[in-house]
MOPAC internal coordinates of N, CA, C and O (Angstrom, degrees):
PM7 1SCF
backbone

  N    0.0000 0     0.00 0     0.00 0    0    0    0
  C    1.4325 1     0.00 0     0.00 0    1    0    0
  C    1.5308 1   110.63 1     0.00 0    2    1    0
  O    1.2310 1   120.90 1   135.00 1    3    2    1
  N    1.3258 1   115.89 1   -45.00 1    3    2    1
  C    1.4661 1   120.10 1   179.70 1    5    3    2
  C    1.5267 1   110.74 1   -57.79 1    6    5    3
  O    1.2310 1   120.48 1   138.88 1    7    6    5
  N    1.3401 1   116.68 1   -41.12 1    7    6    5
  C    1.4601 1   120.86 1  -179.50 1    9    7    6
  C    1.5366 1   109.84 1   -62.79 1   10    9    7
  O    1.2310 1   120.32 1   134.81 1   11   10    9
  N    1.3290 1   116.99 1   -45.19 1   11   10    9
  C    1.4631 1   121.10 1  -178.68 1   13   11   10
  C    1.5263 1   111.31 1   -63.86 1   14   13   11
  O    1.2310 1   120.30 1   144.64 1   15   14   13
  N    1.3183 1   117.03 1   -35.36 1   15   14   13
  C    1.4595 1   119.97 1   178.08 1   17   15   14
  C    1.5235 1   112.16 1   -73.77 1   18   17   15
  O    1.2310 1   120.80 1   144.21 1   19   18   17
  N    1.3285 1   116.07 1   -35.79 1   19   18   17
  C    1.4610 1   120.62 1  -178.69 1   21   19   18
  C    1.5267 1   112.10 1   -77.69 1   22   21   19
  O    1.2310 1   120.88 1   142.24 1   23   22   21
  N    1.3388 1   115.93 1   -37.76 1   23   22   21
  C    1.4636 1   121.41 1  -176.99 1   25   23   22
  C    1.5352 1   110.60 1  -126.56 1   26   25   23
  O    1.2310 1   119.44 1  -113.87 1   27   26   25
  N    1.3295 1   118.66 1    66.13 1   27   26   25
  C    1.4734 1   120.43 1  -175.71 1   29   27   26
  C    1.5262 1   113.40 1   -61.59 1   30   29   27
  O    1.2310 1   120.22 1   152.09 1   31   30   29
  N    1.3219 1   117.19 1   -27.91 1   31   30   29
  C    1.4690 1   119.47 1  -179.83 1   33   31   30
  C    1.5247 1   111.67 1   -66.78 1   34   33   31
  O    1.2310 1   119.64 1   149.60 1   35   34   33
  N    1.3200 1   118.29 1   -30.40 1   35   34   33
  C    1.4702 1   121.35 1   176.87 1   37   35   34
  C    1.5149 1   109.96 1   -79.90 1   38   37   35
  O    1.2310 1   120.30 1   135.44 1   39   38   37
  N    1.3185 1   117.02 1   -44.56 1   39   38   37
  C    1.4620 1   121.35 1  -179.51 1   41   39   38
  C    1.5315 1   111.37 1   -58.73 1   42   41   39
  O    1.2310 1   120.46 1   147.37 1   43   42   41
  N    1.3196 1   116.73 1   -32.63 1   43   42   41
  C    1.4633 1   120.41 1  -179.49 1   45   43   42
  C    1.5241 1   112.60 1   -68.37 1   46   45   43
  O    1.2310 1   119.96 1   146.21 1   47   46   45
  N    1.3238 1   117.69 1   -33.79 1   47   46   45
  C    1.4700 1   120.46 1  -177.39 1   49   47   46
  C    1.5229 1   112.95 1  -101.84 1   50   49   47
  O    1.2310 1   119.90 1   166.73 1   51   50   49
  N    1.3211 1   117.79 1   -13.27 1   51   50   49
  C    1.4663 1   122.13 1   179.88 1   53   51   50
  C    1.5320 1   108.47 1  -135.01 1   54   53   51
  O    1.2310 1   120.21 1  -110.50 1   55   54   53
  N    1.3478 1   117.20 1    69.50 1   55   54   53
  C    1.4557 1   120.26 1  -173.01 1   57   55   54
  C    1.5327 1   115.35 1   -81.50 1   58   57   55
  O    1.2310 1   119.82 1  -167.90 1   59   58   57
  N    1.3118 1   117.95 1    12.10 1   59   58   57
  C    1.4592 1   121.69 1  -179.03 1   61   59   58
  C    1.5262 1   109.95 1   -90.08 1   62   61   59
  O    1.2310 1   120.80 1   -43.81 1   63   62   61
  N    1.3183 1   116.08 1   136.19 1   63   62   61
  C    1.4541 1   121.58 1   176.56 1   65   63   62
  C    1.5344 1   107.67 1  -116.00 1   66   65   63
  O    1.2310 1   120.70 1   -51.81 1   67   66   65
  N    1.3145 1   116.26 1   128.19 1   67   66   65
  C    1.4552 1   121.80 1   176.63 1   69   67   66
  C    1.5185 1   107.09 1  -116.00 1   70   69   67
  O    1.2310 1   120.37 1   -54.31 1   71   70   69
  N    1.3191 1   116.89 1   125.69 1   71   70   69
  C    1.4576 1   121.06 1  -179.41 1   73   71   70
  C    1.5193 1   109.64 1   -96.81 1   74   73   71
  O    1.2310 1   121.29 1   -59.92 1   75   74   73
  N    1.3151 1   115.13 1   120.08 1   75   74   73
  C    1.4535 1   121.79 1   179.15 1   77   75   74
  C    1.5177 1   108.58 1  -119.02 1   78   77   75
  O    1.2310 1   120.39 1   -19.12 1   79   78   77
  N    1.3164 1   116.86 1   160.88 1   79   78   77
  C    1.4576 1   121.16 1  -176.84 1   81   79   78
  C    1.5234 1   111.45 1  -114.78 1   82   81   79
  O    1.2310 1   120.99 1   -53.18 1   83   82   81
  N    1.3215 1   115.71 1   126.82 1   83   82   81
  C    1.4625 1   121.28 1   170.92 1   85   83   82
  C    1.5237 1   107.00 1   -92.27 1   86   85   83
  O    1.2310 1   120.51 1   -27.88 1   87   86   85
  N    1.3140 1   116.64 1   152.12 1   87   86   85
  C    1.4651 1   119.76 1  -175.24 1   89   87   86
  C    1.5230 1   113.30 1   -69.81 1   90   89   87
  O    1.2310 1   120.17 1   150.84 1   91   90   89
  N    1.3278 1   117.28 1   -29.16 1   91   90   89
  C    1.4597 1   120.34 1  -179.29 1   93   91   90
  C    1.5321 1   109.50 1  -165.56 1   94   93   91
  O    1.2310 1   120.87 1    -3.49 1   95   94   93
  N    1.3281 1   115.93 1   176.51 1   95   94   93
  C    1.4571 1   120.33 1  -177.07 1   97   95   94
  C    1.5303 1   111.80 1   -64.55 1   98   97   95
  O    1.2310 1   120.06 1   144.68 1   99   98   97
  N    1.3204 1   117.49 1   -35.32 1   99   98   97
  C    1.4605 1   119.69 1   179.29 1  101   99   98
  C    1.5222 1   111.02 1   -63.04 1  102  101   99
  O    1.2310 1   120.31 1   135.44 1  103  102  101
  N    1.3313 1   117.02 1   -44.56 1  103  102  101
  C    1.4707 1   120.80 1   177.48 1  105  103  102
  C    1.5193 1   111.17 1   -61.48 1  106  105  103
  O    1.2310 1   120.85 1   140.39 1  107  106  105
  N    1.3164 1   115.98 1   -39.61 1  107  106  105
  C    1.4586 1   120.37 1   178.27 1  109  107  106
  C    1.5301 1   110.69 1   -65.79 1  110  109  107
  O    1.2310 1   120.70 1   141.72 1  111  110  109
  N    1.3254 1   116.26 1   -38.28 1  111  110  109
  C    1.4706 1   120.87 1   176.67 1  113  111  110
  C    1.5213 1   111.24 1   -63.45 1  114  113  111
  O    1.2310 1   120.42 1   138.37 1  115  114  113
  N    1.3281 1   116.80 1   -41.63 1  115  114  113
  C    1.4675 1   120.57 1   177.78 1  117  115  114
  C    1.5286 1   110.79 1   -64.22 1  118  117  115
  O    1.2310 1   120.53 1   138.70 1  119  118  117
  N    1.3339 1   116.59 1   -41.30 1  119  118  117
  C    1.4610 1   120.57 1   177.40 1  121  119  118
  C    1.5258 1   110.09 1   -59.65 1  122  121  119
  O    1.2310 1   120.63 1   134.40 1  123  122  121
  N    1.3051 1   116.41 1   -45.60 1  123  122  121
  C    1.4652 1   121.17 1   178.40 1  125  123  122
  C    1.5255 1   110.67 1   -59.54 1  126  125  123
  O    1.2310 1   120.65 1   132.24 1  127  126  125
  N    1.3328 1   116.37 1   -47.76 1  127  126  125
  C    1.4685 1   120.69 1  -179.43 1  129  127  126
  C    1.5239 1   111.20 1   -62.90 1  130  129  127
  O    1.2310 1   120.04 1   138.33 1  131  130  129
  N    1.3233 1   117.53 1   -41.67 1  131  130  129
  C    1.4695 1   121.10 1   178.69 1  133  131  130
  C    1.5255 1   110.97 1   -62.90 1  134  133  131
  O    1.2310 1   120.52 1   139.56 1  135  134  133
  N    1.3287 1   116.62 1   -40.44 1  135  134  133
  C    1.4694 1   120.42 1   179.73 1  137  135  134
  C    1.5232 1   110.71 1   -65.65 1  138  137  135
  O    1.2310 1   120.40 1   136.68 1  139  138  137
  N    1.3160 1   116.84 1   -43.32 1  139  138  137
  C    1.4683 1   120.56 1   178.40 1  141  139  138
  C    1.5210 1   110.08 1   -63.45 1  142  141  139
  O    1.2310 1   120.32 1   134.97 1  143  142  141
  N    1.3303 1   117.00 1   -45.03 1  143  142  141
  C    1.4676 1   121.56 1   179.36 1  145  143  142
  C    1.5254 1   111.30 1   -60.45 1  146  145  143
  O    1.2310 1   120.59 1   143.76 1  147  146  145
  N    1.3307 1   116.48 1   -36.24 1  147  146  145
  C    1.4650 1   121.37 1   179.68 1  149  147  146
  C    1.5259 1   112.08 1   -76.45 1  150  149  147
  O    1.2310 1   120.23 1   175.80 1  151  150  149
  N    1.3278 1   117.17 1    -4.20 1  151  150  149
  C    1.4597 1   120.38 1   178.96 1  153  151  150
  C    1.5195 1   113.86 1    80.26 1  154  153  151
  O    1.2310 1   120.19 1  -162.10 1  155  154  153
  N    1.3157 1   117.24 1    17.90 1  155  154  153
  C    1.4586 1   121.02 1  -179.65 1  157  155  154
  C    1.5202 1   110.61 1   -80.11 1  158  157  155
  O    1.2310 1   121.34 1   -26.00 1  159  158  157
  N    1.3034 1   115.04 1   154.00 1  159  158  157
  C    1.4616 1   119.55 1   172.46 1  161  159  158
  C    1.5209 1   107.12 1   -80.14 1  162  161  159
  O    1.2310 1   121.26 1   -52.04 1  163  162  161
  N    1.3126 1   115.20 1   127.96 1  163  162  161
  C    1.4605 1   121.16 1  -173.19 1  165  163  162
  C    1.5213 1   110.16 1  -143.09 1  166  165  163
  O    1.2310 1   121.12 1   -35.07 1  167  166  165
  N    1.3093 1   115.46 1   144.93 1  167  166  165
  C    1.4658 1   121.88 1   173.13 1  169  167  166
  C    1.5220 1   106.74 1  -128.20 1  170  169  167
  O    1.2310 1   121.00 1   -34.77 1  171  170  169
  N    1.3104 1   115.69 1   145.23 1  171  170  169
  C    1.4607 1   119.73 1  -179.97 1  173  171  170
  C    1.5152 1   109.81 1  -129.87 1  174  173  171
  O    1.2310 1   121.32 1   -18.85 1  175  174  173
  N    1.3158 1   115.08 1   161.15 1  175  174  173
  C    1.4502 1   120.70 1   179.44 1  177  175  174
  C    1.5171 1   109.58 1  -131.27 1  178  177  175
  O    1.2310 1   121.26 1   -52.01 1  179  178  177
  N    1.3160 1   115.20 1   127.99 1  179  178  177
  C    1.4575 1   121.55 1   175.54 1  181  179  178
  C    1.5265 1   106.77 1  -108.47 1  182  181  179
  O    1.2310 1   120.74 1   -49.91 1  183  182  181
  N    1.3175 1   116.19 1   130.09 1  183  182  181
  C    1.4622 1   122.22 1  -175.88 1  185  183  182
  C    1.5242 1   111.02 1   -83.60 1  186  185  183
  O    1.2310 1   119.94 1   -67.90 1  187  186  185
  N    1.3288 1   117.73 1   112.10 1  187  186  185
  C    1.4622 1   120.26 1   179.65 1  189  187  186
  C    1.5306 1   112.92 1   -59.40 1  190  189  187
  O    1.2310 1   120.28 1   144.11 1  191  190  189
  N    1.3264 1   117.06 1   -35.89 1  191  190  189
  C    1.4637 1   120.79 1  -179.08 1  193  191  190
  C    1.5195 1   112.86 1   -71.10 1  194  193  191
  O    1.2310 1   120.06 1   167.52 1  195  194  193
  N    1.3137 1   117.49 1   -12.48 1  195  194  193
  C    1.4718 1   121.97 1   178.85 1  197  195  194
  C    1.5215 1   110.67 1  -113.70 1  198  197  195
  O    1.2310 1   120.63 1  -147.99 1  199  198  197
  N    1.3057 1   116.40 1    32.01 1  199  198  197
  C    1.4604 1   120.96 1   177.30 1  201  199  198
  C    1.5142 1   114.24 1    67.99 1  202  201  199
  O    1.2310 1   120.35 1  -151.55 1  203  202  201
  N    1.3164 1   116.94 1    28.45 1  203  202  201
  C    1.4627 1   120.44 1   179.32 1  205  203  202
  C    1.5249 1   113.85 1    80.91 1  206  205  203
  O    1.2310 1   120.34 1  -162.39 1  207  206  205
  N    1.3268 1   116.96 1    17.61 1  207  206  205
  C    1.4683 1   120.49 1   179.67 1  209  207  206
  C    1.5314 1   110.54 1   -64.26 1  210  209  207
  O    1.2310 1   120.93 1   -39.08 1  211  210  209
  N    1.3185 1   115.83 1   140.92 1  211  210  209
  C    1.4601 1   121.67 1   175.99 1  213  211  210
  C    1.5270 1   108.01 1   -70.76 1  214  213  211
  O    1.2310 1   120.37 1   -60.21 1  215  214  213
  N    1.3316 1   116.89 1   119.79 1  215  214  213
  C    1.4652 1   120.18 1  -176.94 1  217  215  214
  C    1.5209 1   113.95 1  -120.16 1  218  217  215
  O    1.2310 1   119.87 1   167.87 1  219  218  217
  N    1.3329 1   117.86 1   -12.13 1  219  218  217
  C    1.4659 1   119.55 1  -179.36 1  221  219  218
  C    1.5218 1   110.69 1  -156.66 1  222  221  219
  O    1.2310 1   121.67 1   -32.21 1  223  222  221
  N    1.3288 1   114.42 1   147.79 1  223  222  221
  C    1.4560 1   122.33 1   175.36 1  225  223  222
  C    1.5209 1   106.78 1  -137.15 1  226  225  223
  O    1.2310 1   120.44 1   -46.33 1  227  226  225
  N    1.3174 1   116.76 1   133.67 1  227  226  225
  C    1.4642 1   121.83 1   176.04 1  229  227  226
  C    1.5204 1   107.94 1  -116.29 1  230  229  227
  O    1.2310 1   121.43 1   -47.12 1  231  230  229
  N    1.3394 1   114.88 1   132.88 1  231  230  229
  C    1.4639 1   121.20 1  -178.61 1  233  231  230
  C    1.5154 1   110.46 1  -120.24 1  234  233  231
  O    1.2310 1   120.85 1   -27.27 1  235  234  233
  N    1.3067 1   115.98 1   152.73 1  235  234  233
  C    1.4589 1   120.32 1   172.13 1  237  235  234
  C    1.5333 1   108.43 1   -68.55 1  238  237  235
  O    1.2310 1   119.77 1   -19.40 1  239  238  237
  N    1.3451 1   118.05 1   160.60 1  239  238  237
  C    1.4634 1   120.96 1  -177.67 1  241  239  238
  C    1.5325 1   114.39 1   -54.14 1  242  241  239
  O    1.2310 1   119.76 1   151.46 1  243  242  241
  N    1.3114 1   118.07 1   -28.54 1  243  242  241
  C    1.4667 1   120.59 1   179.39 1  245  243  242
  C    1.5265 1   111.86 1   -64.12 1  246  245  243
  O    1.2310 1   119.62 1   166.67 1  247  246  245
  N    1.3296 1   118.34 1   -13.33 1  247  246  245
  C    1.4562 1   122.02 1   179.75 1  249  247  246
  C    1.5169 1   114.22 1   -86.61 1  250  249  247
  O    1.2310 1   120.14 1  -172.41 1  251  250  249
  N    1.3258 1   117.33 1     7.59 1  251  250  249
  C    1.4789 1   119.64 1  -175.70 1  253  251  250
  C    1.5173 1   112.81 1   -58.59 1  254  253  251
  O    1.2310 1   119.71 1   149.65 1  255  254  253
  N    1.3348 1   118.16 1   -30.35 1  255  254  253
  C    1.4695 1   120.51 1   179.14 1  257  255  254
  C    1.5306 1   110.60 1   -63.58 1  258  257  255
  O    1.2310 1   120.46 1   144.30 1  259  258  257
  N    1.3183 1   116.72 1   -35.70 1  259  258  257
  C    1.4633 1   120.28 1  -178.34 1  261  259  258
  C    1.5253 1   112.77 1   -69.52 1  262  261  259
  O    1.2310 1   120.06 1   154.79 1  263  262  261
  N    1.3210 1   117.50 1   -25.21 1  263  262  261
  C    1.4620 1   120.58 1  -176.36 1  265  263  262
  C    1.5238 1   113.39 1  -109.33 1  266  265  263
  O    1.2310 1   120.34 1  -173.14 1  267  266  265
  N    1.3239 1   116.95 1     6.86 1  267  266  265
  C    1.4604 1   121.31 1  -174.93 1  269  267  266
  C    1.5316 1   113.34 1   -56.74 1  270  269  267
  O    1.2310 1   119.66 1   149.31 1  271  270  269
  N    1.3251 1   118.26 1   -30.69 1  271  270  269
  C    1.4614 1   120.20 1  -177.27 1  273  271  270
  C    1.5200 1   114.61 1   -91.68 1  274  273  271
  O    1.2310 1   119.86 1   179.86 1  275  274  273
  N    1.3266 1   117.88 1    -0.14 1  275  274  273
  C    1.4601 1   119.86 1  -177.97 1  277  275  274
  C    1.5280 1   111.25 1   -85.02 1  278  277  275
  O    1.2310 1   120.35 1   -37.12 1  279  278  277
  N    1.3284 1   116.94 1   142.88 1  279  278  277
  C    1.4676 1   119.70 1   178.62 1  281  279  278
  C    1.5318 1   110.72 1   -79.23 1  282  281  279
  O    1.2310 1   121.35 1   -21.76 1  283  282  281
  N    1.3272 1   115.03 1   158.24 1  283  282  281
  C    1.4555 1   120.11 1   174.36 1  285  283  282
  C    1.5219 1   109.32 1   -63.76 1  286  285  283
  O    1.2310 1   120.52 1   -42.54 1  287  286  285
  N    1.3143 1   116.60 1   137.46 1  287  286  285
  C    1.4634 1   120.74 1   175.48 1  289  287  286
  C    1.5211 1   108.30 1   -75.59 1  290  289  287
  O    1.2310 1   120.49 1   -35.89 1  291  290  289
  N    1.2911 1   116.66 1   144.11 1  291  290  289
  C    1.4608 1   123.08 1   177.02 1  293  291  290
  C    1.5195 1   113.26 1    61.08 1  294  293  291
  O    1.2310 1   119.73 1  -156.12 1  295  294  293
  N    1.3075 1   118.12 1    23.88 1  295  294  293
  C    1.4651 1   121.53 1  -175.20 1  297  295  294
  C    1.5215 1   112.38 1   -57.24 1  298  297  295
  O    1.2310 1   119.35 1   140.60 1  299  298  297
  N    1.2996 1   118.84 1   -39.40 1  299  298  297
  C    1.4565 1   120.81 1  -178.42 1  301  299  298
  C    1.5111 1   114.22 1   -81.76 1  302  301  299
  O    1.2310 1   119.61 1   168.02 1  303  302  301
  N    1.3205 1   118.35 1   -11.98 1  303  302  301
  C    1.4566 1   119.32 1  -174.24 1  305  303  302
  C    1.5273 1   113.62 1   -79.73 1  306  305  303
  O    1.2310 1   119.51 1   155.34 1  307  306  305
  N    1.3160 1   118.53 1   -24.66 1  307  306  305
  C    1.4559 1   121.21 1  -178.38 1  309  307  306
  C    1.5212 1   113.44 1  -110.21 1  310  309  307
  O    1.2310 1   120.31 1   173.03 1  311  310  309
  N    1.3043 1   117.01 1    -6.97 1  311  310  309
  C    1.4506 1   120.61 1  -177.51 1  313  311  310
  C    1.5193 1   110.17 1  -129.11 1  314  313  311
  O    1.2310 1   120.49 1   -21.50 1  315  314  313
  N    1.3001 1   116.66 1   158.50 1  315  314  313
  C    1.4594 1   121.45 1   177.75 1  317  315  314
  C    1.5002 1   110.22 1   -75.33 1  318  317  315
  O    1.2310 1   120.71 1   -65.60 1  319  318  317
  N    1.3154 1   116.25 1   114.40 1  319  318  317
  C    1.4650 1   123.46 1   177.78 1  321  319  318
  C    1.5229 1   111.98 1    53.11 1  322  321  319
  O    1.2310 1   119.97 1  -153.79 1  323  322  321
  N    1.3398 1   117.67 1    26.21 1  323  322  321
  C    1.4537 1   120.95 1   176.08 1  325  323  322
  C    1.5139 1   114.26 1    69.30 1  326  325  323
  O    1.2310 1   119.86 1  -160.82 1  327  326  325
  N    1.3582 1   117.87 1    19.18 1  327  326  325
  C    1.4665 1   120.94 1  -177.09 1  329  327  326
  C    1.5118 1   112.97 1   -94.70 1  330  329  327
  O    1.2310 1   120.15 1  -171.34 1  331  330  329
  N    1.3356 1   117.32 1     8.66 1  331  330  329
  C    1.4562 1   119.53 1   179.21 1  333  331  330
  C    1.5231 1   114.01 1    84.87 1  334  333  331
  O    1.2310 1   119.49 1  -172.66 1  335  334  333
  N    1.3328 1   118.58 1     7.34 1  335  334  333
  C    1.4542 1   121.81 1   178.18 1  337  335  334
  C    1.5193 1   108.64 1   -90.84 1  338  337  335
  O    1.2310 1   120.90 1   -52.95 1  339  338  337
  N    1.3125 1   115.88 1   127.05 1  339  338  337
  C    1.4634 1   119.74 1  -178.58 1  341  339  338
  C    1.5165 1   109.25 1   -74.73 1  342  341  339
  O    1.2310 1   120.85 1   -48.21 1  343  342  341
  N    1.3379 1   115.98 1   131.79 1  343  342  341
  C    1.4726 1   120.87 1   176.20 1  345  343  342
  C    1.5130 1   108.84 1   -74.13 1  346  345  343
  O    1.2310 1   120.57 1   -37.38 1  347  346  345
  N    1.2885 1   116.52 1   142.62 1  347  346  345
  C    1.4781 1   121.70 1   177.16 1  349  347  346
  C    1.5014 1   110.26 1  -121.51 1  350  349  347
  O    1.2310 1   120.10 1   180.00 1  351  350  349

């Protein structure tokens, strides 16, 4: 949501959200720093209930190279054993 509010011109043409999982807050911090260094438009979220811990980063579509190695978040929760089969 923060990304769409900050960069509405991107959200209008790229309205897809893909949730990926970083292994920990440090990895997420490095991803954020790499995106900023690369000149990408980025928004981040710090969780007030967790002492301001970085819990999310949103990147413009041009940042796909930076996240190519990250697994889908919640992959096993909607599919059978993460194989892409929808649970019924």
